[in-house]
C-alpha positions as CSV (number, residue, x, y, z in Angstrom):
1,X,44.3,-29.7,-45.5
2,X,41.1,-29.4,-43.6
3,X,38.1,-32.1,-43.5
4,X,34.2,-30.9,-43.4
5,X,31.1,-33.4,-42.9
6,X,28.0,-32.8,-44.5
7,X,25.2,-35.4,-44.2
8,X,21.8,-35.8,-46.5
9,X,19.2,-36.1,-43.4
10,X,16.7,-35.0,-41.5
11,X,15.0,-36.3,-38.2
12,X,14.2,-39.9,-37.7
13,X,16.8,-40.6,-40.9
14,X,19.9,-42.6,-40.4
15,X,23.2,-42.0,-43.0
16,X,25.3,-44.8,-44.1
17,X,28.9,-44.3,-42.8
18,X,30.1,-46.9,-44.8
19,X,29.3,-45.1,-48.0
20,X,29.9,-41.4,-48.9
21,X,31.5,-38.8,-51.5
22,X,34.6,-36.8,-51.4
23,X,34.5,-33.1,-53.0
24,X,37.8,-30.8,-53.0
25,X,37.6,-27.1,-52.7
26,X,41.1,-26.7,-52.5
27,X,41.3,-25.3,-49.0
28,X,38.7,-27.8,-47.5
29,X,37.6,-31.1,-48.2
30,X,33.6,-32.3,-47.5
31,X,32.6,-35.5,-47.3
32,X,28.8,-36.2,-47.9
33,X,27.2,-39.2,-46.7
34,X,24.1,-40.9,-48.2
35,X,21.3,-41.7,-45.6
36,X,20.7,-44.8,-44.6
37,X,18.2,-47.6,-46.3
38,X,16.3,-48.7,-43.8
39,X,17.1,-52.4,-43.8
40,X,13.3,-53.1,-44.1
41,X,12.8,-56.8,-43.8
42,X,9.6,-59.1,-43.5
43,X,9.9,-61.2,-40.3
44,X,7.5,-64.0,-40.1
45,X,5.2,-64.0,-36.7
46,X,6.3,-60.7,-35.3
47,X,3.9,-58.3,-38.3
48,X,4.5,-56.4,-41.1
49,X,7.5,-54.4,-39.3
50,X,10.4,-56.3,-38.0
51,X,10.9,-55.0,-34.9
52,X,13.1,-56.7,-32.4
53,X,13.5,-59.9,-34.8
54,X,14.9,-57.1,-37.4
55,X,18.1,-55.4,-37.6
56,X,16.8,-52.1,-35.5
57,X,17.8,-49.8,-38.5
58,X,14.8,-48.3,-38.7
59,X,12.4,-47.3,-36.1
60,X,8.8,-48.3,-35.3
61,X,7.3,-44.7,-36.0
62,X,9.4,-44.1,-39.2
63,X,7.8,-47.3,-40.6
64,X,4.4,-46.3,-39.6
65,X,5.1,-42.6,-40.7
66,X,6.2,-44.0,-44.4
67,X,3.2,-46.1,-44.4
68,X,0.9,-43.4,-43.7
69,X,2.2,-41.4,-46.6
70,X,2.1,-44.3,-49.2
71,X,6.0,-44.2,-49.0
72,X,8.4,-47.3,-49.7
73,X,8.8,-48.2,-45.9
74,X,12.3,-49.5,-46.8
75,X,13.3,-46.4,-48.8
76,X,15.2,-43.6,-48.3
77,X,12.9,-40.9,-49.4
78,X,13.2,-37.7,-48.1
79,X,10.9,-37.0,-45.5
80,X,10.1,-33.6,-43.9
81,X,8.0,-34.1,-41.0
82,X,7.2,-29.9,-40.7
83,X,5.6,-30.1,-44.1
84,X,2.8,-32.2,-43.1
85,X,-0.6,-31.9,-41.4
86,X,0.1,-32.7,-37.4
87,X,-3.0,-34.5,-37.4
88,X,-1.7,-37.3,-39.1
89,X,0.6,-38.0,-36.4
90,X,-0.2,-40.3,-34.0
91,X,0.9,-42.0,-30.8
92,X,0.5,-45.5,-32.0
93,X,3.0,-44.7,-34.6
94,X,5.6,-44.7,-31.8
95,X,6.6,-48.2,-30.0
96,X,6.5,-48.0,-25.8
97,X,10.3,-47.9,-25.9
98,X,10.3,-44.8,-28.0
99,X,8.2,-42.6,-25.9
100,X,10.2,-43.6,-22.9
101,X,13.2,-42.2,-24.6
102,X,15.7,-43.8,-23.0
103,X,14.7,-42.3,-19.1
104,X,13.8,-39.1,-20.5
105,X,10.0,-40.3,-21.0
106,X,7.7,-38.3,-23.5
107,X,4.8,-39.8,-21.3
108,X,3.6,-41.1,-17.9
109,X,0.5,-44.1,-17.6
110,X,-1.0,-46.1,-15.4
111,X,-4.0,-47.9,-16.6
112,X,-3.9,-47.1,-19.8
113,X,-1.1,-47.9,-22.6
114,X,1.5,-45.7,-24.0
115,X,-1.2,-44.3,-26.5
116,X,-4.0,-43.6,-23.9
117,X,-6.2,-47.0,-24.2
118,X,-7.4,-48.0,-21.2
119,X,-6.1,-51.9,-20.1
120,X,-7.3,-54.0,-17.4
121,X,-5.0,-56.2,-15.2
122,X,-2.3,-55.2,-12.5
123,X,1.2,-54.6,-13.5
124,X,3.1,-57.8,-13.9
125,X,7.1,-56.8,-13.6
126,X,8.1,-59.8,-15.5
127,X,5.8,-59.1,-18.6
128,X,7.0,-55.8,-18.6
129,X,10.1,-56.4,-19.3
130,X,9.6,-59.8,-21.6
131,X,6.3,-59.2,-23.6
132,X,6.8,-58.1,-26.8
133,X,3.4,-57.5,-29.2
134,X,2.6,-58.5,-32.9
135,X,5.4,-56.2,-34.1
136,X,8.3,-57.3,-31.9
137,X,8.1,-54.4,-29.3
138,X,8.0,-54.6,-25.9
139,X,4.5,-54.0,-24.6
140,X,5.7,-52.3,-21.2
141,X,2.3,-52.7,-20.1
142,X,1.1,-51.0,-16.5
143,X,-1.8,-51.7,-14.9
144,X,-3.8,-49.3,-12.8
145,X,-3.3,-48.4,-9.0
146,X,-5.9,-51.0,-7.2
147,X,-5.4,-51.2,-4.0
148,X,-7.8,-52.9,-1.6
149,X,-8.4,-51.3,1.8
150,X,-11.1,-52.8,4.3
151,X,-11.5,-51.3,7.7
152,X,-14.0,-52.4,11.0
153,X,-15.3,-50.5,13.8
154,X,-16.3,-51.7,17.3
155,X,-17.1,-49.1,20.2
156,X,-19.0,-49.5,23.2
157,X,-19.7,-46.6,26.0
158,X,-20.1,-47.4,29.8
159,X,-20.1,-46.6,33.2
160,X,-17.9,-47.9,36.5
161,X,-18.1,-46.1,39.4
162,X,-18.9,-42.7,38.4
163,X,-16.2,-42.8,35.7
164,X,-17.7,-42.4,31.9
165,X,-15.9,-44.9,29.2
166,X,-15.7,-44.9,26.0
167,X,-13.6,-47.8,24.5
168,X,-13.5,-48.5,20.8
169,X,-10.8,-50.3,18.3
170,X,-10.6,-49.8,14.6
171,X,-8.9,-52.4,12.5
172,X,-7.4,-51.0,8.9
173,X,-6.5,-53.9,6.1
174,X,-4.7,-52.1,3.5
175,X,-3.1,-54.1,0.5
176,X,-1.1,-51.8,-2.0
177,X,-1.7,-55.1,-4.4
178,X,1.6,-54.3,-6.2
179,X,5.3,-55.5,-7.1
180,X,8.0,-54.6,-4.0
181,X,11.5,-55.3,-4.2
182,X,12.5,-57.8,-1.3
183,X,15.4,-56.2,-0.9
184,X,16.0,-52.4,-1.9
185,X,19.8,-52.8,-2.4
186,X,18.9,-55.2,-5.5
187,X,17.4,-55.1,-8.7
188,X,18.9,-58.7,-9.4
189,X,19.0,-61.9,-7.6
190,X,22.2,-62.4,-5.5
191,X,23.5,-65.2,-3.5
192,X,23.1,-64.9,0.0
193,X,25.4,-66.9,2.7
194,X,23.9,-70.3,2.8
195,X,24.1,-70.3,-1.4
196,X,27.7,-69.5,-1.4
197,X,28.4,-72.6,1.5
198,X,26.5,-75.0,-0.7
199,X,28.7,-74.0,-4.1
200,X,32.1,-74.1,-2.0
201,X,31.1,-77.7,-0.5
202,X,29.9,-79.3,-3.7
203,X,32.4,-78.1,-6.1
204,X,35.4,-77.0,-3.3
205,X,38.4,-76.8,-6.2
206,X,36.4,-74.0,-8.0
207,X,35.1,-72.1,-5.1
208,X,38.2,-72.5,-2.7
209,X,37.7,-68.6,-2.2
210,X,35.0,-68.6,-0.8
211,X,35.5,-68.4,3.4
212,X,32.9,-67.4,5.4
213,X,32.9,-66.3,9.0
214,X,31.0,-68.2,11.4
215,X,29.4,-65.0,12.6
216,X,27.4,-64.1,9.0
217,X,23.7,-65.6,8.9
218,X,22.5,-67.7,6.3
219,X,20.6,-64.8,5.0
220,X,23.2,-62.2,4.4
221,X,24.3,-61.0,0.8
222,X,27.2,-61.8,-0.4
223,X,30.0,-58.9,-2.2
224,X,32.4,-60.0,-4.4
225,X,35.4,-58.2,-6.4
226,X,33.9,-59.1,-9.8
227,X,30.3,-60.1,-10.4
228,X,30.7,-61.6,-13.7
229,X,33.8,-63.9,-12.9
230,X,34.1,-63.5,-8.9
231,X,37.1,-64.7,-7.1
232,X,37.4,-62.9,-3.7
233,X,34.4,-62.1,-1.5
234,X,34.7,-58.7,-0.8
235,X,32.0,-58.0,2.1
236,X,28.6,-59.2,3.2
237,X,25.3,-56.9,4.1
238,X,21.8,-57.7,6.0
239,X,19.4,-54.9,5.9
240,X,21.7,-51.8,6.2
241,X,24.4,-53.2,7.8
242,X,27.4,-53.8,6.1
243,X,30.8,-56.0,6.7
244,X,34.1,-56.3,5.4
245,X,35.5,-60.1,4.7
246,X,36.7,-61.0,8.1
247,X,32.6,-60.4,9.2
248,X,33.4,-57.1,10.8
249,X,30.9,-54.4,10.7
250,X,31.7,-51.0,8.9
251,X,30.0,-47.7,8.4
252,X,31.3,-47.1,5.2
253,X,30.2,-49.7,2.5
254,X,32.6,-48.0,-0.6
255,X,35.3,-50.5,1.4
256,X,33.1,-53.5,0.0
257,X,33.2,-52.5,-3.4
258,X,34.8,-54.2,-6.7
259,X,37.1,-52.8,-9.4
260,X,33.4,-51.2,-11.4
261,X,31.6,-50.4,-7.8
262,X,29.6,-52.6,-5.6
263,X,29.3,-56.1,-7.0
264,X,26.9,-58.3,-5.5
265,X,27.2,-61.9,-6.3
266,X,24.9,-62.2,-8.8
267,X,22.7,-65.4,-9.5
268,X,22.7,-64.5,-13.5
269,X,25.3,-62.0,-13.9
270,X,24.4,-61.9,-17.6
271,X,20.8,-60.8,-17.1
272,X,20.4,-57.0,-18.1
273,X,16.9,-56.1,-16.8
274,X,15.8,-56.1,-13.0
275,X,14.9,-59.8,-12.3
276,X,11.4,-60.4,-11.8
277,X,12.5,-62.9,-9.0
278,X,13.9,-59.6,-7.0
279,X,10.2,-58.2,-6.7
280,X,7.5,-59.9,-4.4
281,X,3.6,-59.1,-3.8
282,X,3.5,-56.2,-1.0
283,X,2.3,-57.8,2.1
284,X,-1.1,-56.5,3.5
285,X,-0.9,-53.8,6.5
286,X,-2.8,-54.4,9.0
287,X,-3.4,-51.8,11.6
288,X,-5.0,-52.0,15.2
289,X,-5.9,-48.8,16.2
290,X,-7.2,-48.8,20.1
291,X,-9.0,-45.5,21.2
292,X,-9.8,-45.0,24.8
293,X,-11.7,-42.1,26.3
294,X,-13.2,-41.3,29.9
295,X,-14.5,-39.0,32.1
296,X,-14.7,-38.7,35.8
297,X,-16.6,-36.1,37.2
298,X,-15.5,-34.9,41.0
299,X,-18.3,-32.8,41.4
300,X,-21.8,-31.4,39.4
301,X,-19.5,-28.6,37.8
302,X,-16.4,-30.2,37.5
303,X,-14.8,-33.0,35.8
304,X,-11.4,-34.6,34.5
305,X,-11.4,-36.0,30.7
306,X,-8.7,-38.1,29.1
307,X,-8.0,-40.1,25.8
308,X,-5.8,-42.5,24.1
309,X,-6.2,-42.8,20.2
310,X,-3.9,-44.7,17.7
311,X,-4.2,-43.5,14.2
312,X,-3.0,-44.6,10.8
313,X,-2.8,-43.2,7.2
314,X,-2.3,-44.7,4.0
315,X,1.0,-43.4,2.3
316,X,0.3,-40.3,0.3
317,X,3.5,-39.9,-1.7
318,X,5.8,-42.0,-3.8
319,X,3.9,-44.9,-3.1
320,X,3.2,-46.5,-6.5
321,X,5.1,-48.7,-8.3
322,X,6.1,-47.8,-11.6
323,X,8.6,-50.4,-13.4
324,X,9.8,-47.7,-15.6
325,X,12.0,-46.0,-12.8
326,X,13.7,-50.0,-12.7
327,X,14.1,-49.8,-15.9
328,X,16.3,-46.7,-16.4
329,X,17.6,-46.5,-12.6
330,X,21.1,-46.2,-14.4
331,X,20.2,-43.2,-17.2
332,X,17.9,-41.4,-15.0
333,X,18.7,-39.6,-11.2
334,X,15.1,-38.9,-10.8
335,X,13.3,-40.4,-7.3
336,X,12.0,-43.9,-7.6
337,X,8.7,-44.4,-5.9
338,X,8.7,-46.8,-3.0
339,X,6.0,-49.1,-3.3
340,X,6.4,-50.7,0.1
341,X,5.8,-47.7,2.4
342,X,4.0,-48.5,5.4
343,X,1.4,-46.4,7.2
344,X,2.0,-43.2,9.0
345,X,1.1,-43.7,12.4
346,X,-0.3,-40.9,15.4
347,X,-0.4,-41.9,19.2
348,X,-2.8,-39.4,20.8
349,X,-2.9,-38.6,24.1
350,X,-5.0,-35.9,26.0
351,X,-5.6,-35.0,29.4
352,X,-8.3,-32.3,30.6
353,X,-9.9,-30.6,33.4
354,X,-13.4,-28.7,32.8
355,X,-15.2,-26.3,35.5
356,X,-18.2,-24.6,35.2
357,X,-18.4,-21.2,35.8
358,X,-21.6,-20.1,35.2
359,X,-25.2,-21.5,34.0
360,X,-23.7,-20.6,30.7
361,X,-20.0,-20.6,30.7
362,X,-17.1,-22.9,31.1
363,X,-13.7,-23.3,31.3
364,X,-11.6,-26.1,30.0
365,X,-7.9,-26.9,30.7
366,X,-6.2,-29.6,28.5
367,X,-2.3,-30.8,27.3
368,X,-1.8,-33.2,24.7
369,X,0.8,-35.1,23.3
370,X,0.8,-36.5,19.7
371,X,4.0,-38.8,18.9
372,X,4.0,-39.3,15.1
373,X,6.0,-42.6,13.5
374,X,6.9,-44.3,10.4
375,X,6.2,-41.0,8.7
376,X,7.6,-41.1,4.7
377,X,10.9,-39.3,3.9
378,X,12.8,-38.8,1.0
379,X,16.2,-41.3,2.0
380,X,19.5,-42.4,-0.4
381,X,20.0,-46.1,-1.1
382,X,24.0,-46.1,-1.2
383,X,25.7,-48.7,-2.6
384,X,22.4,-50.4,-4.4
385,X,22.8,-52.3,-7.5
386,X,23.1,-51.2,-10.4
387,X,23.2,-48.2,-9.2
388,X,22.7,-45.8,-6.4
389,X,19.3,-44.2,-6.2
390,X,16.9,-41.7,-4.1
391,X,13.3,-42.9,-3.2
392,X,11.3,-42.7,0.3
393,X,11.0,-44.7,3.3
394,X,9.8,-44.8,6.5
395,X,12.4,-43.2,8.8
396,X,10.5,-39.5,10.1
397,X,9.3,-39.2,13.0
398,X,8.2,-36.5,16.1
399,X,5.9,-34.9,18.4
400,X,3.9,-32.2,19.2
401,X,3.1,-31.3,22.6
402,X,1.2,-28.7,24.0
403,X,-2.1,-27.1,26.2
404,X,-5.0,-25.1,25.3
405,X,-7.1,-23.0,28.0
406,X,-10.8,-22.5,26.5
407,X,-13.8,-20.3,27.3
408,X,-17.1,-21.3,26.1
409,X,-20.1,-19.4,26.6
410,X,-23.4,-20.3,25.5
411,X,-25.8,-17.6,24.6
412,X,-26.5,-15.6,27.1
413,X,-29.0,-12.9,26.1
414,X,-28.1,-11.8,22.7
415,X,-24.4,-12.8,23.8
416,X,-22.4,-16.0,22.4
417,X,-18.3,-16.5,22.6
418,X,-15.6,-19.1,22.8
419,X,-11.7,-18.1,23.3
420,X,-9.0,-20.4,23.5
421,X,-5.8,-20.1,23.7
422,X,-2.9,-22.6,22.4
423,X,0.8,-23.2,23.5
424,X,2.1,-25.6,21.0
425,X,5.9,-27.1,20.5
426,X,5.9,-29.3,17.1
427,X,9.6,-30.6,16.4
428,X,10.5,-33.5,14.2
429,X,13.0,-35.1,11.8
430,X,11.0,-33.8,8.4
431,X,8.0,-31.5,8.1
432,X,7.3,-33.1,5.1
433,X,8.1,-35.8,2.7
434,X,10.6,-33.8,0.7
435,X,12.0,-32.0,3.8
436,X,15.2,-33.9,3.3
437,X,15.7,-32.9,-0.3
438,X,18.4,-30.9,-0.1
439,X,20.6,-33.4,2.4
440,X,19.6,-36.2,-0.2
441,X,20.6,-34.3,-2.9
442,X,24.0,-33.4,-2.1
443,X,24.5,-37.2,-1.8
444,X,24.7,-37.0,2.0
445,X,24.0,-39.8,4.7
446,X,20.3,-40.0,5.9
447,X,20.9,-38.0,8.7
448,X,18.0,-37.2,11.1
449,X,18.2,-34.7,13.5
450,X,15.0,-33.1,15.2
451,X,14.2,-29.7,14.6
452,X,10.7,-27.1,14.5
453,X,8.0,-28.5,12.0
454,X,7.6,-26.5,9.4
455,X,4.0,-25.9,11.1
456,X,5.1,-25.3,14.5
457,X,3.3,-22.4,15.8
458,X,3.9,-21.7,19.1
459,X,1.0,-19.1,20.5
460,X,-2.2,-19.1,19.3
461,X,-5.2,-17.3,20.3
462,X,-8.4,-17.5,18.8
463,X,-11.7,-15.1,19.6
464,X,-15.4,-15.6,18.4
465,X,-18.1,-13.5,19.4
466,X,-21.6,-13.4,18.0
467,X,-23.9,-10.5,19.3
468,X,-27.5,-11.3,18.0
469,X,-30.9,-10.3,18.2
470,X,-34.0,-12.8,18.4
471,X,-37.6,-12.4,16.8
472,X,-41.3,-12.2,18.3
473,X,-41.6,-12.8,22.1
474,X,-37.6,-13.2,22.2
475,X,-36.6,-9.5,20.6
476,X,-35.4,-7.3,22.9
477,X,-34.0,-4.6,21.0
478,X,-35.2,-1.1,20.2
479,X,-38.4,-0.4,18.5
480,X,-39.9,3.1,16.8
481,X,-43.3,2.6,16.5
482,X,-43.7,-0.9,17.4
483,X,-41.3,-1.9,14.7
484,X,-38.4,-4.0,15.5
485,X,-35.6,-2.6,14.4
486,X,-32.7,-5.3,14.6
487,X,-35.4,-8.0,14.6
488,X,-33.0,-11.4,13.3
489,X,-29.6,-9.2,13.2
490,X,-26.4,-10.2,14.3
491,X,-23.4,-9.2,14.3
492,X,-20.4,-11.9,14.2
493,X,-16.8,-11.1,14.9
494,X,-13.8,-13.5,14.5
495,X,-10.5,-12.8,15.5
496,X,-7.2,-15.0,15.3
497,X,-4.0,-13.4,16.5
498,X,-0.6,-16.1,15.3
499,X,3.0,-16.2,16.5
500,X,5.6,-16.7,13.2
501,X,6.0,-20.1,12.0
502,X,9.6,-21.3,11.2
503,X,11.8,-21.1,7.9
504,X,15.7,-21.6,7.3
505,X,17.7,-18.8,6.5
506,X,20.0,-18.8,3.8
507,X,23.6,-17.9,4.2
508,X,24.1,-16.9,0.2
509,X,22.2,-14.1,-1.5
510,X,20.7,-16.1,-4.5
511,X,18.7,-15.1,-7.4
512,X,15.0,-16.5,-6.2
513,X,13.3,-14.4,-9.0
514,X,15.2,-16.5,-11.6
515,X,15.1,-19.9,-10.0
516,X,18.3,-20.4,-8.7
517,X,17.9,-21.9,-4.8
518,X,21.2,-22.9,-4.1
519,X,22.5,-21.3,-0.8
520,X,24.1,-22.7,2.5
521,X,21.9,-22.5,5.4
522,X,22.5,-20.2,8.1
523,X,22.1,-20.7,11.4
524,X,20.0,-24.5,11.8
525,X,17.3,-26.0,10.1
526,X,14.0,-23.6,10.8
527,X,15.8,-21.8,13.1
528,X,14.5,-18.1,12.2
529,X,11.0,-17.2,12.9
530,X,8.4,-15.2,10.6
531,X,6.6,-12.3,12.9
532,X,3.2,-12.2,14.4
533,X,0.3,-12.3,12.3
534,X,-3.3,-11.0,13.5
535,X,-6.8,-10.7,11.7
536,X,-10.2,-9.4,12.7
537,X,-13.4,-10.9,10.0
538,X,-16.4,-8.9,10.2
539,X,-20.1,-10.0,9.2
540,X,-23.3,-7.9,9.6
541,X,-26.4,-10.0,9.0
542,X,-30.1,-9.7,9.0
543,X,-32.5,-12.7,8.0
544,X,-35.9,-12.1,6.4
545,X,-38.8,-15.0,6.9
546,X,-40.5,-15.2,3.5
547,X,-44.0,-16.6,3.5
548,X,-45.8,-17.7,0.5
549,X,-48.6,-20.0,-0.4
550,X,-52.8,-20.3,-0.4
551,X,-54.0,-19.2,3.3
552,X,-55.8,-22.7,3.1
553,X,-52.9,-24.5,2.7
554,X,-49.8,-24.9,5.0
555,X,-47.4,-21.8,4.6
556,X,-44.1,-22.1,2.9
557,X,-41.4,-20.0,4.9
558,X,-38.3,-19.2,2.7
559,X,-35.3,-17.8,5.1
560,X,-33.7,-14.6,3.1
561,X,-30.5,-14.0,4.5
562,X,-28.7,-10.5,3.6
563,X,-25.2,-9.7,4.8
564,X,-21.8,-7.4,4.9
565,X,-18.9,-9.6,5.3
566,X,-15.6,-7.6,6.2
567,X,-12.6,-9.7,6.0
568,X,-9.5,-8.2,7.6
569,X,-10.9,-5.4,8.8
570,X,-8.3,-3.6,10.1
571,X,-6.5,-4.0,6.7
572,X,-3.6,-5.5,8.8
573,X,-0.3,-6.2,7.2
574,X,0.9,-10.1,7.6
575,X,4.0,-11.8,6.4
576,X,3.3,-15.2,5.1
577,X,6.5,-15.6,3.5
578,X,10.1,-14.5,3.0
579,X,13.2,-14.9,1.5
580,X,15.5,-16.9,3.1
581,X,18.6,-14.7,2.7
582,X,16.7,-11.3,4.0
583,X,14.2,-12.2,5.8
584,X,12.2,-9.8,4.2
585,X,8.6,-10.8,1.4
586,X,9.7,-9.0,-1.1
587,X,13.5,-8.7,-2.0
588,X,15.8,-11.5,-1.7
589,X,18.5,-9.3,-1.8
590,X,19.8,-9.9,-5.6
591,X,19.8,-6.5,-6.9
592,X,21.7,-5.2,-4.4
593,X,23.9,-7.6,-3.6
594,X,28.1,-6.3,-4.7
595,X,28.8,-9.5,-6.8
596,X,25.6,-9.5,-8.5
597,X,26.5,-5.9,-10.4
598,X,28.4,-6.9,-13.1
599,X,26.3,-9.4,-14.4
600,X,23.0,-7.0,-14.0
601,X,24.9,-4.2,-15.9
602,X,25.8,-6.3,-18.8
603,X,22.1,-6.9,-19.8
604,X,20.4,-5.3,-22.6
605,X,18.7,-2.7,-20.4
606,X,19.9,-2.4,-17.0
607,X,16.7,-0.4,-15.8
608,X,14.5,-2.5,-17.4
609,X,15.8,-5.5,-15.8
610,X,15.5,-4.3,-12.3
611,X,11.6,-3.2,-12.7
612,X,11.1,-6.6,-14.2
613,X,12.8,-8.7,-11.3
614,X,11.3,-6.0,-8.8
615,X,8.0,-7.0,-9.8
616,X,8.7,-10.9,-10.1
617,X,9.7,-11.0,-6.3
618,X,7.1,-8.8,-5.3
619,X,5.1,-12.2,-4.7
620,X,1.6,-11.0,-3.5
621,X,1.3,-14.4,-2.0
622,X,3.9,-13.7,0.5
623,X,1.5,-11.5,2.5
624,X,-2.2,-11.6,3.6
625,X,-5.1,-10.4,1.4
626,X,-5.7,-6.5,2.2
627,X,-9.0,-5.4,3.5
628,X,-11.6,-7.3,1.5
629,X,-15.5,-6.1,1.8
630,X,-18.5,-8.7,0.2
631,X,-22.1,-7.9,0.2
632,X,-24.1,-11.2,-0.7
633,X,-27.4,-12.5,-0.1
634,X,-28.3,-16.2,1.3
635,X,-31.9,-18.2,0.9
636,X,-32.4,-21.2,3.5
637,X,-35.5,-23.3,2.5
């Protein structure tokens, strides 16, 4: 006999599994369950809605919607939300946890509550997990991001034995003013070696299994076989270093796991939410940035110069504390922000020589070296408790080094010109905060290798020339019948030539036009290069002086500039981005790959699919803009 189940319910309406009627059609039987009575009950001190003090059969939204509709809030009336005007639905009908939706949140907020009302104050992790409103719902208060930033700068310029010094120092103090984890591996308080020794000393009978090697420091975290009922020590950890029960350092912490995963010896194993004691206030970062520059003339026409700078930048990726991420760390796989990020640091060195070639021109040669430290990058925090997670850390570093040769000619007659060539080598462990995402998502260790930065550009030429006629006595151009034809007229040309930036080629053909980006790496990271690019821009303009006002008054002058600007004069076709599998800007290889022909042929209209797919992957942002001509007028007054 076949059984079929029918449930008389709609969204936000549960069923009573303890009741039901059976109907027999002969070939199968049907069990029909009734809608569940919500079990509404008034609870003194928590408002009309019972909330957490109630039996939790009724959602806060269900209660408020029935109240808005004038229905019995404790009834089981049939409610079809699609039949009502959407304007009756409001955010305050929901509790915060209903909108947070078990980790798949419908909302995100800082400085506002879940309904969009502005709030005051900073986030208190203890209140977030323990504070209730009048209806017995968690408030889930999250304050605005309110960092404190102060800076002071002192500089002096002086000369000593013909050497001119510019010496300064800048001090920045940055306080993120938010909670941070004391230990990134623990969302709950766990016992240290010192605390474990104290227990064994006070109660040797119960804790006779606590035997700690002498090499383990008092601040090491203790890991056991079972967090709820420990009977043996499985290992220790300090920072990112792990040790087995015998105190020997190990590379893979998997051997420290208990029966159900990693098990720190928790102070309160029954606690279900992250412990407020596991967090502390962000410690203000004090950054001292000295700056020293000097120039040493060796003659009236030549000099050496050098400088040393230390620069810092506040974190710009993944730095905001969000308690929601810790609340649902076990049910979501998204990246957790690291509220404890440090500022990124750049140390800059430059040494150069400048030579005067003529009264109006000079040549400058300089070499530079920049060291980047504490750059932000994604990391895996393996064997954290209660779950391994991904976050950001100050782990990347790199260097940018090279040289620049620059020629500068001040206006000589009608010409003003600059020309520069830069040779650069930019290498590091990560080009941006998410460049290691592929390794991290694959669950690989936090590997660091030196590769070319994505913005590495080996060669760069920049040439600017301006040819311009003056006015009045300064005009030296052609004239017809006393009229200065090209007075206040000029031609400006800007030309740039760049070698290609790197990209990572991939092994397999993927349907990038649709969105499948899972592919292997061909060669090394950023091991391929885009082709060279060239661009020349031109502008021809003329300025007219417009005088107005009464003769007896001082005349006012307005400058009217009329120009024609042509960008990419030669309509150069420059490739800015390519598909990693083919190296082409307009073809990812998917339509031609033999492995994809069966899937393509099974489309409703094969030719239409090919046409639309081709239009999709011919991304105009992969190539430079074509020649553009603009005619404009500009007023200066």
